[in-house]
C-alpha positions in Angstrom: -33.9 -35.6 -31.5 -35.4 -37.5 -34.5 -31.7 -37.2 -36.2 -30.3 -38.8 -33.5 -32.9 -41.6 -33.8 -34.7 -40.6 -31.0 -38.6 -39.9 -30.6 -40.8 -38.4 -27.7 -42.4 -39.6 -25.9 -40.8 -43.5 -25.9 -37.4 -42.5 -26.2 -37.2 -39.2 -24.1 -39.1 -36.2 -22.4 -38.0 -33.1 -21.5 -37.3 -31.9 -17.9 -36.6 -28.6 -16.4 -33.3 -29.3 -14.4 -32.6 -26.4 -13.1 -29.1 -24.2 -13.9 -26.4 -24.9 -16.0 -24.1 -25.8 -12.8 -27.1 -28.2 -11.4 -27.4 -30.2 -14.9 -23.8 -30.7 -15.0 -24.1 -32.1 -11.5 -27.0 -34.3 -12.5 -25.5 -35.5 -15.6 -22.4 -36.7 -13.6 -24.9 -38.4 -11.1 -26.4 -40.5 -13.6 -29.9 -38.6 -12.5 -30.2 -36.7 -16.0 -29.2 -38.7 -19.0 -28.7 -35.8 -21.7 -28.7 -32.1 -21.3 -28.4 -29.0 -23.3 -25.2 -27.0 -21.7 -24.0 -23.6 -22.1 -20.6 -23.1 -22.3 -18.3 -24.0 -20.5 -20.4 -27.0 -19.2 -20.8 -28.1 -22.8 -17.0 -28.1 -22.7 -16.5 -29.7 -19.8 -19.2 -32.3 -20.4 -17.2 -33.4 -23.6 -14.1 -33.8 -21.7 -15.5 -36.0 -19.3 -16.6 -38.2 -22.0 -20.7 -37.2 -22.4 -21.5 -36.9 -26.2 -22.3 -33.8 -27.8 -25.8 -34.0 -29.9 -24.8 -30.5 -31.1 -25.6 -27.2 -30.4 -29.1 -25.8 -29.6 -29.0 -23.8 -32.9 -28.3 -26.8 -35.0 -31.7 -27.5 -33.9 -33.5 -24.6 -33.6 -32.6 -22.1 -36.0 -32.5 -18.3 -35.1 -32.3 -19.3 -31.3 -29.3 -17.7 -30.0 -29.4 -14.3 -29.0 -28.4 -12.0 -26.1 -31.6 -10.4 -24.1 -31.6 -8.4 -20.8 -34.6 -8.7 -19.4 -36.5 -6.2 -16.9 -39.9 -4.8 -15.9 -40.8 -2.2 -18.1 -41.7 -0.2 -15.1 -38.4 -0.4 -13.8 -36.9 0.3 -16.9 -39.1 3.4 -17.3 -37.9 4.5 -13.8 -34.2 3.8 -14.2 -33.3 4.7 -17.7 -29.8 5.9 -17.1 -28.8 2.7 -15.4 -30.2 0.1 -18.3 -28.9 2.3 -21.3 -25.6 2.3 -19.4 -25.6 -1.6 -18.9 -26.7 -2.0 -22.8 -23.7 0.7 -23.5 -21.2 -1.5 -21.5 -22.7 -4.8 -23.6 -22.4 -3.3 -26.9 -18.7 -2.4 -26.2 -18.2 -6.0 -24.6 -19.7 -7.2 -28.2 -17.2 -4.8 -29.9 -14.3 -6.3 -28.0 -15.4 -9.8 -28.5 -15.6 -9.3 -32.2 -12.6 -7.2 -32.5 -9.8 -9.3 -30.4 -11.7 -12.8 -29.3 -8.5 -13.8 -27.7 -8.0 -10.8 -25.6 -12.1 -11.0 -24.7 -11.2 -14.8 -23.6 -8.2 -14.1 -21.4 -10.3 -11.2 -19.8 -13.2 -13.8 -19.2 -10.8 -16.7 -18.1 -9.1 -14.0 -15.9 -12.2 -12.6 -14.3 -13.9 -16.0 -13.8 -10.8 -17.8 -13.0 -12.1 -20.3 -15.3 -10.6 -22.6 -18.1 -8.6 -20.3 -20.3 -9.3 -22.9 -23.5 -12.6 -23.3 -22.8 -12.7 -19.3 -23.0 -10.9 -19.2 -26.1 -12.9 -21.8 -27.6 -16.5 -20.2 -26.5 -15.1 -16.9 -28.0 -14.6 -18.2 -31.4 -17.5 -20.3 -31.3 -19.6 -16.9 -30.2 -18.1 -15.0 -33.0 -18.3 -17.7 -35.7 -22.3 -18.3 -34.9 -22.6 -14.3 -34.4 -24.3 -15.7 -31.6 -24.2 -12.2 -29.9 -25.2 -10.0 -32.6 -23.0 -7.0 -32.8 -25.5 -4.3 -32.1 -27.3 -6.4 -29.9 -30.5 -6.8 -31.7 -32.9 -9.8 -31.6 -34.3 -11.1 -34.8 -38.1 -11.6 -35.2 -37.3 -15.1 -36.0 -35.2 -15.6 -33.0 -37.9 -14.0 -30.8 -40.7 -16.2 -32.5 -38.3 -19.5 -32.1 -38.4 -18.4 -28.2 -41.7 -17.8 -27.7 -42.6 -21.4 -29.6 -40.3 -23.4 -27.6 -41.4 -21.6 -24.2 -45.2 -22.1 -25.2 -44.1 -26.3 -26.0 -42.7 -26.0 -22.5 -45.4 -24.9 -20.6 -43.5 -21.7 -19.6 -45.8 -19.4 -21.1 -49.6 -20.3 -21.8 -50.2 -21.3 -25.6 -52.0 -18.9 -27.7 -50.8 -15.8 -25.6 -52.1 -12.9 -27.6 -49.3 -12.0 -29.9 -50.0 -8.2 -29.4 -49.0 -8.9 -25.7 -45.7 -10.8 -26.7 -44.5 -8.0 -28.8 -45.0 -5.4 -26.2 -42.0 -8.0 -24.3 -39.6 -6.4 -26.5 -38.4 -2.9 -26.8 -35.5 -1.5 -28.7 -35.7 2.0 -27.3 -33.1 1.6 -24.7 -30.9 -0.3 -26.8 -31.1 2.6 -29.6 -30.4 5.2 -26.7 -27.4 3.1 -25.9 -26.1 3.4 -29.1 
């Protein structure tokens, strides 16, 4: 934000504003001045005249990734379902990188969304490699996420690093290959 001449706490504060559709509604209503929006809400906001201060990864390197979150006990009890889901995600990533236009057409058709937004999103995701082809999360991305969550008080600062490394496991992803 400092790159845009804004400094905390005088110029802005961070708030949790709900899911992306709710943030979009808050922006339109004027009860929220700015918000990080995921696709397609960032495109919708731009079309409505809201400024685009950039993507989150412009400010927080290695922040983009895709993750499946579940309780370890559920994963251990349902390994076939989890590996099947991950296998489907891998196939989706392959299609996204192999034919972004076809992926965009599928997305727009299945969601009844704006085809231009879907094409732009697929191009952006491929260009930024936001979804790694093999779906792995780099340690830098995980560390950036943990740091952001600590700063937002979503997890306690100083949480034992050993406990945090237990949060990531690639066993099921490897089994889905």
